[in-house]
N, C-alpha and C positions, 0 to 999 in steps of 0.2 A: 505327516512325518513318515519316512520310509520304514519298512520292517526292520532294516539293518539298524537304523538309529534308535528305534524303540528297544530292540535287543540290546544295543550298547547301554542305553540308559538303565535298563534292568540289571545288566551285569555290573555296571559302575555302582549302582545303589546297593547291591548285595555285597560287593567287595568293600565298600565303605562300612557297612554294617558289621562284616566280619573283622575288619581292622579297628574300628572305633567302639564297637559294642553299643551299649545303651547311650553312651556319651554323644553318639551321632545325633540323637534327638534332644540333647540337653539344652536348656535355654541359654547356658553360659557360652555355648559354642558360637564363636563370632562368625558373622557372614563371610568376612574376608578370609578367615582361616579355612572355612568350609569350601569356599570357592578355589583356594589354592589346592586343597587336597583333592577335590573333584577334578580340577585341571590335570593333576599328576596321574590320577587313575585313568582318566579318559585318554590321555596321551599313551599310556602304557596298552590299554585295550586296543586302541587304533593301530599301534605298532604290531601287536600280536596278530591282529586281523588283517593287517597290510591294507588299511583303509586310509585314503587321503581326504582331509576335509580342509576347507578354506578356514581362514582365521575367523570369519564371521560365523560360519557354521559351528565351529568349535566353541566360540564364545556363547553362541546361543544354547548349545548342548549343555555347557556348564551351568548356564542360568537355569535351564529347565530342571536339571537334577537338584540344584539348590532349592528351587521353588517347591519341588516335591518333598525334599527333606524337611523344609520349614513350613510345608503346607499340611497335608493330611498324613504325613509319615507313612507307616507300613501299609495303609489301605489305599494309597494313591494308585497303585497298579490295579487294584480291584476295580476302581472307577473307570479305568481305561479298557477293561475287558467287557466287550459288548454282550457276552453270554451271561454275565452276572446281572441280575435285576434287583437284588436287595443285598445290603450289607448290614449285618447285625453284630454290633460290638456289645456283648453282655457285660464284660468287664475288661479291664486292659489286656488281660492275657487269655481271653476267650472270645474268638471271632467266628461267626458263622456267615455263610452266604447262601443266597438262593440262586441256583444255576440250572437252567432248563426245567424249572418247576420243582427242583429237589433241594432240600435244605442240607447243606454240607458244612462240616467244620473246617476251617482254614487253619494252616499252620502259622499264619502270621500272628504277630502280637505287638502291642505297644510296650515300650521299655518299662513303664511304670504307670501308676494311677495318675501321677502328676502329668506325665506326657499326654495321656489321654485327655485330661482336663484342659490342658493348654490347647490341644487341637480343637476341642469343642468350643472353647472361649474364642479361638481365632475365627471359627465359623460364624458364630453368633455376632461377633463384633462387626463383621462385614455387613450385616443387615440391621445394624444399630440396636441390637438387643444385648441384654446381659443375662448371665445365669449364675446364680449363687444360692445360698440357703434360703434367702427370702423370695427368690424366684427360680425354683429348681426345675421348671418344665419350659422348654423352648421349642417352637417349631420355626424352621428357617429353610432357606433354599440356597443351594450352591450356584455358582455363576453359570453352570451348564443347565440349570433348572431342576436338578435332582433335589428331592424333598428330604429334609433333615428333621429328625426328632431327637432331642437330647433330654436326659433326665440325670440329675445329680443328687447326692445325699443332701438332706436326710430322707428324701422320698426314695431313692435308689439305695437299697440296703447293703448291696455288695460292691458298691462303687459306681462310678459314672456309667451311664448307658447311652450308646449312640446308634441310631437306626437311620439308614440312608436308602431311600427308594429311588433308584436311578431313573434319570429322564432319558428317554429314547429320542435321539436326534431324528430318526426316521419312524414315525408312528405306523402302527399296523393299519392295513388297508382291509377291505372286505375280502379281497382275493387272498390275503394272508390267512384270514380266519377260515376261509374255505379249504385252502391247501393244508392247514394245520389240523383240519378235522373238527374245528370248534363249531362251525355251522355247516349244514348241508346247503348246497347251492339254491335249493327251493326256498329254504328258510331266509337266506340272504336276499333273494329277490322279493320275498313277502315283506321283509322289514324295510327294504328300500322303498317299496310301494307305500308302506304305511307312513314313512317320513315325508315323501312327496305329497301324499293325501292330507298332510297336516293332522295326523292323529297324535294325541298325546301319549308319551311313552315313559313308563317307569321301569327301570332296570334294577332287578334285585339280585343279591348274591352275598356270600360271605366274604371275610377278609381275604384279599389276594386272589379272588375268583375271576377278576377281569372286568369288573363293572365299568371302571373309567375307560379301559381300552374299548369296550363295547360302545360306550357313550360317544367316544371320540369317532369311531367308525360310523355309527349312525348319523352323527352330526354332519359328517362329510356329504351326506345325501341332501342337505339343505340347499335350495337353489341359491345361486350367486346374487340374485337380485333382492334378497331379503336381508333385513337388518337383524343381526343376531347379538344378544347380550349374554355373556357367560358370567357366572357367579361361582366362585370357588373359594374353599378354605385355603388351598395351596394350588396355584396355577399349574395344571397338568395338561389341560385340553390343548390341542394343536389344530384348530380349525384353519383351513386354507382359504375360505371365502374372503372376498375383498372387504365386506362390510360387517366386520365383527368388532364389538367393544368388549373388552375384558375387565372384570373387577374382581378383586380379591379381598376377603375379610381381614381384619386386623385385630390382634389382641391388644390388651391394655399395655401402655408404655411403662417406663420405670416409675412414674408418679401414680400409677394405677388409673390412668385416664386414657381416653382415646379409642375405647373398644368400638369396633365396627363389626357387627355380626352378619351372618348369611341372611338372616331376616331382614336386617336393615338394607342390605344390597338388593334383595329381591323386591322389596317395597319401592326402592328408589328406581329400580329398572322399569317399573310400570310407567314412570314419568319420562322415559327416554325414548319413547316411540318404537318399542321393539316389535318385530314381527314374530320373533321366537325368543324364548328365554331358555337357556340351558344352564342348569344348576348342577354342579359337580356331585353333590350329595345333600339330601335333606336329612337332618337328624334332630330337629327340634321344631319349635313353633313355626319355622319357615314353611313347613309342609302346608299350613293353611293358606299362606300368601301364595304359594305355588299353585295350589288348587284353584284358588280364586283367579289367578292370572290365566290358567288354562281355560277357565269358564267365562272369561270377560274379554274375549277378543284376541287372545294370544294362543290359539290353537297350534298344535304341532310342537309344543314345548317339550323338553326332555330333562330327566333327572335320574338319579340312582338312589337307592335305599339299601341299608344293611338288613337283610332278611334272608332266610334260608330257602324260601319258596315263594311262589307267586301268591298263595293264600296268606302266608305270614306277612308278605309285603303289605297287603291291604289292611290287615289287622294293625300292623305297626303304623301305617299312615293314619289310621283312626286315632291311635294313642298319641301320635306326634301333634295332630290337630288339637287334641285336648290340652296339650302343653301350651298351646298358644293363648289359653285363657280367654278373656272376653275383649282383648284388645284388638278389635277388628280395624283394619286400615281404612 
């Protein structure tokens, strides 16, 4: 979509909000009524800007505005902004974003707690989940791959919480990390050599430190002729090799059944003839299975761990292995 059309959409959305106020996001607002209002505003904006659109383009523009209003409401524009990497809704009237590595407060807000709850319910419904008092925690994914975490009362004391980690359509490359100063060129060359030499690699770091980004970049060095199995809690890796099989863990369903853990998937991957296993993050007894895989013919595997230093990472690996108990595969 052109910059002009995006600008028109934003202007229409803001004018609708000014004219209708909170009722813009009310459930009672009929789709046909909203379409009529949007069409009127779009026509007025196009006339003011002296822009001519075909009937098809005008209808498409109307539908996209309606989808945004009935989609994620006030944060829809934040999802379009490529400079924003995280959207944090602490409550309906308190929204923060992460932009260029900095946490900033947004002036946007949902019209009410009910509006935020409807938005969350709409998100989780698309992935066949539910969220309520009996199941107040949900992980989901938007259609563009962005990762979503939602928490509602009674766990969330001040109202529903929504956190969205945006999915980048164009993943970082090693050249990006070098140009941004994340890695010196010598270190990048060394790491590339380590991957090609099939050394096992454990990436450690704190929350938001770039573990997954680094894992994705290093995984890009895996040769195209190798079979790669990826295991993640929420699919974020974007490997470009032709022979990649992706698996994702699954929480329990509404009946409390169907749990598939990272450990289950790591164990299963050993039966899938992998050349390498790439695990998004080890945080439980899966560490034992990962270590065994690395030492039983699957050299060159990669994973990440939540730790503040390399030394802490090794200590944490030991603790995670102990969590595996005596259930050796």
